[in-house]
N, C-alpha and C positions, 0 to 999 in steps of 0.2 A: 523596524521593518513592518510595513503594512501589507504583507503578503504571506500567505501560507503555502507550503508545499506538502503534497501527499505523495509518498513513494508507494506506488501501487503495483499490483499484479497478483497472480495466484500464489498459493502456498509453495514455498521452496525456491522462489525466484531471488531471494536475497534482500527483501524489503528492509529488515532491521539493520543489517550490515550496511547497506547503501544509505539508508536514512541517517544513521549515526555519522558516517563519513561525510556525507553531503552537508549535514548541519555543522559538523566541525569545520569544514572548509569555509562555510559562510559565517561562522562565528555565532551561531544561534543555537537555541535549545531544540532538542528532538524528543520524541516520545514513540514507543512501540504501541500502536493502537490496540494490539491484542490485550494490553493491560486494562483496557477500558471495557472489555467484554464482561458480561454478567457471569456469575458462577454457573447459571443454567446454560448459557451458550457454550461455555468451555466444556461442561459435562457432556452436552450433546455432541460436540465435535470429537471429544476424546473417545466417545462410544461409537464413532464412525457415522454419525447422523448429520447430514448436511443441514445447515441453518436455512430457515425460510426467510423471506423478506420481512415478515412480521418479527422474527427473532432479531434481525439485523437493525431494524429501525432505530430503537433507542441507542444502540451502540454507535450508529452513524451520527446521530445527533450529538452524542458525547464527543466524538472525534471533531466535529465542526465547532462545538463550543470550546474545546481545548485550543483550536487554532485561533478562535476569537479572543480567548483570554490573554494571548500573548505569552503564555507559559511555555508553549512549544510552537515554533514556526515550521517545523518539519515533523510530520507524523507518518509512520509506516502503517499502512492500511490497505487491505486488498482492493476496496473500491471497484468491485468487478463490473457493476452495471452502471450505465449512464444515470439511471434514477438514483443510485447510491451517491454518485458524484455530485449530482444536483442537490441531494439532501445534505450532504457535507457542506457544500458551498453555501446553501441557504442558512444553515445553522452557524456558519463561521462569520458571516457579515463582513469578510474581507476577501479580496481576490485570492483565489486558490489555483495553483498550477499543479497539475497531476503529472508525475514522472513515472511513466509506464515501463516496468521492467519486463521485457518480452523474451520468451525463450521457447525452444523446441520441447516437445513432450519428453524426449530422451534425456535432455539436460535437466529438466525439472524433476523427473522421476529419479534420476541418479542423485540429485541433491537431497530430495526428500528421504530417500532410502539411506543416506549417509548420516543424517542428523539424528541426534539422540536427545531425549528428554523434552520433546515438543509435544503438545497436546494434539496436534493435527496429524492424523495417521496418513501414510502415503496413499491409502485406498480412496481418500477423498479428492485426489488430484483430478480424476475424471469429472467429478461433479463441479469442481471449480472451473475447469476448462469449458464445460458445458454452459456455465453461468456467465463466463467472461464475455463482456461486450467491450472490445478495444475502444479507446477514445476516438471519437470522430474528428474530422478536420475542423469542425465548428467548436470544439472544446479546447480550453487552455491546457494543453498537454504537450509533453515531450516523450519520445520513445527511444529506448536503447535496447540492443540485444545483449542478453546476459552471458553469452558464451565468450567471456573475456574476464580479465582480472577485475576485482572490485575497484581498484584504482583507475583503470581504464574506463569503467562504467561511470564513475563519479566525474572524471575529467570530461567525458562526452556530455553528460547531463549539464555540467556547469557551462561548457561551451555553448550548448543549445540555449540555455536560459539567458546567458549574457548576450547572445546574438539577437534575441527577441526582446531584450529589455529596452 
């Protein structure tokens, strides 16, 4: 496959779950982009400090390079800003489609509050939403509302990807 997919959105939208299911349905490898964060970035987020663009730059490059390597064709990564998506695509060197998991504040807050053992505290949801620049019509992206089952989300994304293929 000469295409990468980035399952994107703010914390709590289900990126890892959907990326894994989407990759399984395609029969390709996937990776949780959080595993590519530096220890410093993880410590900052765990302390409730939002990352800066400078903090994110090397991480975004690692996400793109992972897509380029073919080791993972699907990566779960927030990719909140257009400039972040451009940086990932530039580092990837292959076409990248962004799969945007969109949801209401209430759904996102409830999901973040219910999960345990994650370094991203619910208090950072507001900063993530403030940073979010939803993909524009000129970007290679698909959007789905997360207020449905994971299976329905993956079905909808696959249908959108296949329609535009």
